[in-house]
PDB file of N, CA, C, O and CB in Angstrom:
ATOM      1  N   MET A   1     -14.634  16.008  -5.174  1.00  0.00           N
ATOM      2  CA  MET A   1     -13.322  16.550  -5.158  1.00  0.00           C
ATOM      3  C   MET A   1     -12.179  15.698  -4.094  1.00  0.00           C
ATOM      4  O   MET A   1     -11.053  15.966  -4.512  1.00  0.00           O
ATOM      5  CB  MET A   1     -13.539  18.122  -4.710  1.00  0.00           C
ATOM      6  N   LYS A   2     -12.131  15.167  -3.394  1.00  0.00           N
ATOM      7  CA  LYS A   2     -11.297  13.831  -2.587  1.00  0.00           C
ATOM      8  C   LYS A   2     -11.164  12.949  -3.725  1.00  0.00           C
ATOM      9  O   LYS A   2     -10.171  12.996  -4.450  1.00  0.00           O
ATOM     10  CB  LYS A   2     -12.196  12.934  -1.189  1.00  0.00           C
ATOM     11  N   LYS A   3     -11.967  12.278  -3.881  1.00  0.00           N
ATOM     12  CA  LYS A   3     -12.045  11.323  -5.021  1.00  0.00           C
ATOM     13  C   LYS A   3     -10.927  11.353  -6.004  1.00  0.00           C
ATOM     14  O   LYS A   3     -10.044  10.546  -6.293  1.00  0.00           O
ATOM     15  CB  LYS A   3     -13.262  11.552  -5.758  1.00  0.00           C
ATOM     16  N   THR A   4     -11.322  12.824  -6.527  1.00  0.00           N
ATOM     17  CA  THR A   4     -10.179  12.792  -7.823  1.00  0.00           C
ATOM     18  C   THR A   4      -9.246  12.977  -7.450  1.00  0.00           C
ATOM     19  O   THR A   4      -8.293  12.480  -8.050  1.00  0.00           O
ATOM     20  CB  THR A   4     -10.167  13.626  -8.902  1.00  0.00           C
ATOM     21  N   LEU A   5      -9.006  13.806  -6.234  1.00  0.00           N
ATOM     22  CA  LEU A   5      -7.408  14.245  -5.654  1.00  0.00           C
ATOM     23  C   LEU A   5      -6.684  12.652  -5.231  1.00  0.00           C
ATOM     24  O   LEU A   5      -5.583  12.245  -5.603  1.00  0.00           O
ATOM     25  CB  LEU A   5      -7.540  15.505  -3.885  1.00  0.00           C
ATOM     26  N   LYS A   6      -7.563  12.018  -4.452  1.00  0.00           N
ATOM     27  CA  LYS A   6      -7.044  10.623  -4.269  1.00  0.00           C
ATOM     28  C   LYS A   6      -6.260  10.098  -5.983  1.00  0.00           C
ATOM     29  O   LYS A   6      -5.080   9.778  -6.128  1.00  0.00           O
ATOM     30  CB  LYS A   6      -8.623   9.512  -3.718  1.00  0.00           C
ATOM     31  N   THR A   7      -7.066  10.135  -6.824  1.00  0.00           N
ATOM     32  CA  THR A   7      -6.812   8.639  -7.841  1.00  0.00           C
ATOM     33  C   THR A   7      -5.454   9.874  -8.383  1.00  0.00           C
ATOM     34  O   THR A   7      -4.343   9.351  -8.468  1.00  0.00           O
ATOM     35  CB  THR A   7      -8.606   7.847  -9.491  1.00  0.00           C
ATOM     36  N   PHE A   8      -5.513  11.250  -8.693  1.00  0.00           N
ATOM     37  CA  PHE A   8      -4.346  11.903  -9.306  1.00  0.00           C
ATOM     38  C   PHE A   8      -3.004  11.107  -8.396  1.00  0.00           C
ATOM     39  O   PHE A   8      -2.002  10.563  -8.860  1.00  0.00           O
ATOM     40  CB  PHE A   8      -4.471  13.803  -9.095  1.00  0.00           C
ATOM     41  N   LEU A   9      -3.224  11.199  -7.630  1.00  0.00           N
ATOM     42  CA  LEU A   9      -2.038  11.260  -6.789  1.00  0.00           C
ATOM     43  C   LEU A   9      -1.748   9.676  -6.597  1.00  0.00           C
ATOM     44  O   LEU A   9      -0.588   9.317  -6.394  1.00  0.00           O
ATOM     45  CB  LEU A   9      -2.306  12.141  -5.309  1.00  0.00           C
ATOM     46  N   ALA A  10      -2.759   8.765  -6.659  1.00  0.00           N
ATOM     47  CA  ALA A  10      -2.612   7.726  -6.803  1.00  0.00           C
ATOM     48  C   ALA A  10      -1.502   7.296  -8.404  1.00  0.00           C
ATOM     49  O   ALA A  10      -0.503   6.581  -8.474  1.00  0.00           O
ATOM     50  CB  ALA A  10      -4.062   7.325  -6.654  1.00  0.00           C
ATOM     51  N   LEU A  11      -2.027   7.867  -9.188  1.00  0.00           N
ATOM     52  CA  LEU A  11      -1.728   7.890 -10.427  1.00  0.00           C
ATOM     53  C   LEU A  11      -0.568   8.481 -10.429  1.00  0.00           C
ATOM     54  O   LEU A  11       0.278   8.013 -11.191  1.00  0.00           O
ATOM     55  CB  LEU A  11      -2.612   8.421 -11.217  1.00  0.00           C
ATOM     56  N   ILE A  12      -0.185   9.735  -9.533  1.00  0.00           N
ATOM     57  CA  ILE A  12       1.791   9.887 -10.349  1.00  0.00           C
ATOM     58  C   ILE A  12       2.103   9.113  -9.026  1.00  0.00           C
ATOM     59  O   ILE A  12       3.244   8.722  -9.274  1.00  0.00           O
ATOM     60  CB  ILE A  12       2.994  12.065 -10.609  1.00  0.00           C
ATOM     61  N   LEU A  13       1.845   8.709  -7.943  1.00  0.00           N
ATOM     62  CA  LEU A  13       2.437   7.547  -7.157  1.00  0.00           C
ATOM     63  C   LEU A  13       3.207   6.661  -8.063  1.00  0.00           C
ATOM     64  O   LEU A  13       4.433   6.615  -8.156  1.00  0.00           O
ATOM     65  CB  LEU A  13       1.338   6.700  -6.435  1.00  0.00           C
ATOM     66  N   CYS A  14       2.091   5.770  -8.903  1.00  0.00           N
ATOM     67  CA  CYS A  14       2.392   4.817  -9.673  1.00  0.00           C
ATOM     68  C   CYS A  14       3.483   5.337 -10.361  1.00  0.00           C
ATOM     69  O   CYS A  14       4.558   4.783 -10.130  1.00  0.00           O
ATOM     70  CB  CYS A  14       1.357   4.365 -10.436  1.00  0.00           C
ATOM     71  N   ALA A  15       3.473   6.577 -11.419  1.00  0.00           N
ATOM     72  CA  ALA A  15       4.185   6.629 -11.847  1.00  0.00           C
ATOM     73  C   ALA A  15       5.679   6.842 -11.563  1.00  0.00           C
ATOM     74  O   ALA A  15       6.651   6.437 -12.199  1.00  0.00           O
ATOM     75  CB  ALA A  15       3.721   7.034 -12.286  1.00  0.00           C
ATOM     76  N   MET A  16       5.621   7.507 -10.558  1.00  0.00           N
ATOM     77  CA  MET A  16       7.331   7.722  -9.724  1.00  0.00           C
ATOM     78  C   MET A  16       7.532   6.371  -9.583  1.00  0.00           C
ATOM     79  O   MET A  16       8.525   6.220 -10.296  1.00  0.00           O
ATOM     80  CB  MET A  16       7.519   8.616  -7.954  1.00  0.00           C
ATOM     81  N   PHE A  17       7.255   5.262  -9.135  1.00  0.00           N
ATOM     82  CA  PHE A  17       7.447   4.138  -8.724  1.00  0.00           C
ATOM     83  C   PHE A  17       7.795   3.291  -9.905  1.00  0.00           C
ATOM     84  O   PHE A  17       8.728   2.490  -9.852  1.00  0.00           O
ATOM     85  CB  PHE A  17       6.390   3.741  -7.984  1.00  0.00           C
ATOM     86  N   CYS A  18       6.982   3.473 -11.080  1.00  0.00           N
ATOM     87  CA  CYS A  18       7.504   2.805 -12.448  1.00  0.00           C
ATOM     88  C   CYS A  18       8.838   3.422 -12.728  1.00  0.00           C
ATOM     89  O   CYS A  18       9.728   2.586 -12.882  1.00  0.00           O
ATOM     90  CB  CYS A  18       6.479   3.069 -13.779  1.00  0.00           C
ATOM     91  N   VAL A  19       9.247   4.837 -12.848  1.00  0.00           N
ATOM     92  CA  VAL A  19      10.160   5.513 -13.385  1.00  0.00           C
ATOM     93  C   VAL A  19      11.659   5.131 -12.222  1.00  0.00           C
ATOM     94  O   VAL A  19      12.827   5.005 -12.590  1.00  0.00           O
ATOM     95  CB  VAL A  19       9.530   7.190 -13.526  1.00  0.00           C
ATOM     96  N   GLY A  20      11.148   5.024 -10.862  1.00  0.00           N
ATOM     97  CA  GLY A  20      12.138   4.117  -9.957  1.00  0.00           C
ATOM     98  C   GLY A  20      12.487   3.086 -10.473  1.00  0.00           C
ATOM     99  O   GLY A  20      13.574   2.979 -11.040  1.00  0.00           O
ATOM    100  N   VAL A  21      11.348   1.818 -10.340  1.00  0.00           N
ATOM    101  CA  VAL A  21      12.173   0.421 -11.103  1.00  0.00           C
ATOM    102  C   VAL A  21      12.812   0.814 -12.358  1.00  0.00           C
ATOM    103  O   VAL A  21      13.990   0.480 -12.493  1.00  0.00           O
ATOM    104  CB  VAL A  21      11.100  -0.903 -11.568  1.00  0.00           C
ATOM    105  N   CYS A  22      12.257   1.448 -13.276  1.00  0.00           N
ATOM    106  CA  CYS A  22      13.295   0.957 -14.370  1.00  0.00           C
ATOM    107  C   CYS A  22      14.586   2.087 -14.490  1.00  0.00           C
ATOM    108  O   CYS A  22      15.443   2.034 -15.372  1.00  0.00           O
ATOM    109  CB  CYS A  22      12.433   0.817 -15.979  1.00  0.00           C
ATOM    110  N   ALA A  23      14.523   3.164 -13.355  1.00  0.00           N
ATOM    111  CA  ALA A  23      16.013   3.847 -13.372  1.00  0.00           C
ATOM    112  C   ALA A  23      17.145   2.578 -12.586  1.00  0.00           C
ATOM    113  O   ALA A  23      18.274   2.379 -13.033  1.00  0.00           O
ATOM    114  CB  ALA A  23      15.947   5.615 -12.254  1.00  0.00           C
ATOM    115  N   CYS A  24      16.515   1.738 -11.241  1.00  0.00           N
ATOM    116  CA  CYS A  24      17.145   1.149 -10.352  1.00  0.00           C
ATOM    117  C   CYS A  24      17.625  -0.168 -11.387  1.00  0.00           C
ATOM    118  O   CYS A  24      18.770  -0.617 -11.331  1.00  0.00           O
ATOM    119  CB  CYS A  24      16.206   0.898  -8.969  1.00  0.00           C
ATOM    120  N   GLY A  25      16.602  -0.701 -12.312  1.00  0.00           N
ATOM    121  CA  GLY A  25      16.699  -2.057 -12.449  1.00  0.00           C
ATOM    122  C   GLY A  25      17.872  -2.158 -14.067  1.00  0.00           C
ATOM    123  O   GLY A  25      17.963  -3.121 -14.829  1.00  0.00           O
ATOM    124  N   ASP A  26      18.424  -1.162 -14.135  1.00  0.00           N
ATOM    125  CA  ASP A  26      19.401  -1.004 -15.164  1.00  0.00           C
ATOM    126  C   ASP A  26      20.655  -1.945 -14.991  1.00  0.00           C
ATOM    127  O   ASP A  26      21.579  -1.323 -14.468  1.00  0.00           O
ATOM    128  CB  ASP A  26      19.825   0.444 -15.191  1.00  0.00           C
ATOM    129  N   LYS A  27      20.939  -3.152 -15.251  1.00  0.00           N
ATOM    130  CA  LYS A  27      22.015  -3.917 -14.971  1.00  0.00           C
ATOM    131  C   LYS A  27      22.789  -4.358 -16.008  1.00  0.00           C
ATOM    132  O   LYS A  27      22.268  -5.065 -16.871  1.00  0.00           O
ATOM    133  CB  LYS A  27      21.673  -4.890 -14.319  1.00  0.00           C
ATOM    134  N   SER A  28      24.009  -4.044 -16.074  1.00  0.00           N
ATOM    135  CA  SER A  28      24.746  -4.530 -17.108  1.00  0.00           C
ATOM    136  C   SER A  28      25.373  -6.012 -16.767  1.00  0.00           C
ATOM    137  O   SER A  28      25.771  -6.304 -15.640  1.00  0.00           O
ATOM    138  CB  SER A  28      25.815  -3.481 -17.420  1.00  0.00           C
ATOM    139  N   ASP A  29      25.411  -6.991 -17.996  1.00  0.00           N
ATOM    140  CA  ASP A  29      26.006  -8.051 -17.642  1.00  0.00           C
ATOM    141  C   ASP A  29      27.336  -8.068 -17.395  1.00  0.00           C
ATOM    142  O   ASP A  29      27.738  -9.218 -17.221  1.00  0.00           O
ATOM    143  CB  ASP A  29      25.773  -8.832 -18.390  1.00  0.00           C
ATOM    144  N   ASP A  30      28.346  -7.067 -17.295  1.00  0.00           N
ATOM    145  CA  ASP A  30      29.819  -7.056 -17.031  1.00  0.00           C
ATOM    146  C   ASP A  30      30.280  -7.202 -15.730  1.00  0.00           C
ATOM    147  O   ASP A  30      30.111  -6.339 -14.869  1.00  0.00           O
ATOM    148  CB  ASP A  30      30.376  -5.926 -17.456  1.00  0.00           C
ATOM    149  N   LYS A  31      30.862  -8.266 -15.547  1.00  0.00           N
ATOM    150  CA  LYS A  31      31.012  -8.334 -14.367  1.00  0.00           C
ATOM    151  C   LYS A  31      32.592  -7.787 -13.687  1.00  0.00           C
ATOM    152  O   LYS A  31      32.747  -7.846 -12.467  1.00  0.00           O
ATOM    153  CB  LYS A  31      30.646  -9.696 -14.174  1.00  0.00           C
ATOM    154  N   GLY A  32      33.457  -7.384 -14.384  1.00  0.00           N
ATOM    155  CA  GLY A  32      34.446  -6.398 -14.234  1.00  0.00           C
ATOM    156  C   GLY A  32      35.267  -7.457 -13.127  1.00  0.00           C
ATOM    157  O   GLY A  32      34.766  -8.446 -12.590  1.00  0.00           O
ATOM    158  N   SER A  33      36.438  -7.030 -12.985  1.00  0.00           N
ATOM    159  CA  SER A  33      37.269  -7.449 -12.547  1.00  0.00           C
ATOM    160  C   SER A  33      37.130  -8.230 -10.985  1.00  0.00           C
ATOM    161  O   SER A  33      36.490  -7.471 -10.257  1.00  0.00           O
ATOM    162  CB  SER A  33      37.998  -6.472 -12.730  1.00  0.00           C
ATOM    163  N   SER A  34      37.421  -9.164 -10.441  1.00  0.00           N
ATOM    164  CA  SER A  34      37.004  -9.373  -8.978  1.00  0.00           C
ATOM    165  C   SER A  34      37.566  -8.365  -8.075  1.00  0.00           C
ATOM    166  O   SER A  34      36.971  -7.993  -7.063  1.00  0.00           O
ATOM    167  CB  SER A  34      37.433 -10.737  -8.458  1.00  0.00           C
ATOM    168  N   GLU A  35      38.898  -7.849  -8.498  1.00  0.00           N
ATOM    169  CA  GLU A  35      39.200  -7.006  -7.381  1.00  0.00           C
ATOM    170  C   GLU A  35      38.010  -5.924  -7.203  1.00  0.00           C
ATOM    171  O   GLU A  35      37.745  -5.760  -6.012  1.00  0.00           O
ATOM    172  CB  GLU A  35      40.633  -6.305  -7.618  1.00  0.00           C
ATOM    173  N   ASN A  36      37.323  -5.242  -7.974  1.00  0.00           N
ATOM    174  CA  ASN A  36      36.145  -4.039  -7.961  1.00  0.00           C
ATOM    175  C   ASN A  36      34.944  -4.601  -7.415  1.00  0.00           C
ATOM    176  O   ASN A  36      34.139  -3.797  -6.945  1.00  0.00           O
ATOM    177  CB  ASN A  36      35.738  -3.418  -9.475  1.00  0.00           C
ATOM    178  N   ASN A  37      34.605  -6.083  -7.378  1.00  0.00           N
ATOM    179  CA  ASN A  37      33.412  -6.400  -6.701  1.00  0.00           C
ATOM    180  C   ASN A  37      33.695  -7.010  -5.142  1.00  0.00           C
ATOM    181  O   ASN A  37      34.393  -7.969  -4.815  1.00  0.00           O
ATOM    182  CB  ASN A  37      32.628  -7.446  -7.636  1.00  0.00           C
ATOM    183  N   SER A  38      32.921  -6.127  -4.339  1.00  0.00           N
ATOM    184  CA  SER A  38      33.280  -7.005  -3.153  1.00  0.00           C
ATOM    185  C   SER A  38      32.361  -8.215  -2.757  1.00  0.00           C
ATOM    186  O   SER A  38      31.379  -8.499  -3.444  1.00  0.00           O
ATOM    187  CB  SER A  38      33.347  -6.132  -1.969  1.00  0.00           C
ATOM    188  N   VAL A  39      32.675  -8.859  -1.732  1.00  0.00           N
ATOM    189  CA  VAL A  39      32.119  -9.750  -0.915  1.00  0.00           C
ATOM    190  C   VAL A  39      30.331  -9.610  -1.091  1.00  0.00           C
ATOM    191  O   VAL A  39      29.594 -10.382  -1.705  1.00  0.00           O
ATOM    192  CB  VAL A  39      32.745  -9.424   0.620  1.00  0.00           C
ATOM    193  N   GLY A  40      30.086  -8.797  -0.597  1.00  0.00           N
ATOM    194  CA  GLY A  40      28.706  -8.710  -0.523  1.00  0.00           C
ATOM    195  C   GLY A  40      27.836  -8.553  -2.026  1.00  0.00           C
ATOM    196  O   GLY A  40      26.669  -8.926  -2.149  1.00  0.00           O
ATOM    197  N   ASP A  41      28.452  -8.079  -2.862  1.00  0.00           N
ATOM    198  CA  ASP A  41      27.869  -7.815  -4.308  1.00  0.00           C
ATOM    199  C   ASP A  41      27.990  -9.345  -5.033  1.00  0.00           C
ATOM    200  O   ASP A  41      27.268  -9.618  -5.992  1.00  0.00           O
ATOM    201  CB  ASP A  41      28.872  -6.489  -5.240  1.00  0.00           C
ATOM    202  N   GLU A  42      28.963 -10.311  -4.492  1.00  0.00           N
ATOM    203  CA  GLU A  42      29.069 -11.043  -5.003  1.00  0.00           C
ATOM    204  C   GLU A  42      27.679 -12.205  -4.768  1.00  0.00           C
ATOM    205  O   GLU A  42      27.291 -13.043  -5.583  1.00  0.00           O
ATOM    206  CB  GLU A  42      30.327 -11.229  -4.755  1.00  0.00           C
ATOM    207  N   ILE A  43      27.176 -11.949  -3.520  1.00  0.00           N
ATOM    208  CA  ILE A  43      26.628 -12.773  -2.782  1.00  0.00           C
ATOM    209  C   ILE A  43      25.389 -12.190  -3.472  1.00  0.00           C
ATOM    210  O   ILE A  43      24.554 -12.998  -3.879  1.00  0.00           O
ATOM    211  CB  ILE A  43      26.905 -12.804  -1.209  1.00  0.00           C
ATOM    212  N   ALA A  44      25.187 -10.963  -3.638  1.00  0.00           N
ATOM    213  CA  ALA A  44      24.003 -10.706  -4.421  1.00  0.00           C
ATOM    214  C   ALA A  44      23.742 -10.626  -5.433  1.00  0.00           C
ATOM    215  O   ALA A  44      22.776 -10.097  -5.982  1.00  0.00           O
ATOM    216  CB  ALA A  44      23.586 -10.023  -4.304  1.00  0.00           C
ATOM    217  N   ASP A  45      24.664 -11.197  -5.840  1.00  0.00           N
ATOM    218  CA  ASP A  45      24.930 -11.443  -7.621  1.00  0.00           C
ATOM    219  C   ASP A  45      24.193 -12.973  -7.825  1.00  0.00           C
ATOM    220  O   ASP A  45      23.367 -13.395  -8.634  1.00  0.00           O
ATOM    221  CB  ASP A  45      27.038 -11.552  -8.178  1.00  0.00           C
ATOM    222  N   ASP A  46      24.913 -13.579  -6.685  1.00  0.00           N
ATOM    223  CA  ASP A  46      24.546 -15.121  -6.624  1.00  0.00           C
ATOM    224  C   ASP A  46      23.277 -15.237  -6.412  1.00  0.00           C
ATOM    225  O   ASP A  46      22.608 -15.992  -7.118  1.00  0.00           O
ATOM    226  CB  ASP A  46      25.210 -15.934  -5.588  1.00  0.00           C
ATOM    227  N   ILE A  47      22.757 -14.553  -5.463  1.00  0.00           N
ATOM    228  CA  ILE A  47      21.281 -14.812  -4.883  1.00  0.00           C
ATOM    229  C   ILE A  47      19.968 -14.205  -5.618  1.00  0.00           C
ATOM    230  O   ILE A  47      18.821 -14.639  -5.511  1.00  0.00           O
ATOM    231  CB  ILE A  47      21.246 -14.210  -3.437  1.00  0.00           C
ATOM    232  N   PHE A  48      20.376 -13.179  -6.334  1.00  0.00           N
ATOM    233  CA  PHE A  48      19.303 -12.257  -7.729  1.00  0.00           C
ATOM    234  C   PHE A  48      19.317 -12.855  -8.881  1.00  0.00           C
ATOM    235  O   PHE A  48      18.371 -12.803  -9.666  1.00  0.00           O
ATOM    236  CB  PHE A  48      19.790 -10.679  -8.264  1.00  0.00           C
ATOM    237  N   ASP A  49      20.630 -13.617  -9.139  1.00  0.00           N
ATOM    238  CA  ASP A  49      20.462 -13.813 -10.805  1.00  0.00           C
ATOM    239  C   ASP A  49      20.190 -15.422 -10.874  1.00  0.00           C
ATOM    240  O   ASP A  49      20.011 -15.971 -11.962  1.00  0.00           O
ATOM    241  CB  ASP A  49      22.067 -13.312 -11.840  1.00  0.00           C
TER     242      ASP A  49
END
């Protein structure tokens, strides 16, 4: 019983992780004007692009 519960919870956590990554991973290529971007956003874009 415990093994089944652990497996079920692991699958639920994995599914939630995948949904979270998909939801937070949506990134548009529109840079917008530099007035709307903060310095931290520009640095993060340089690091992660």
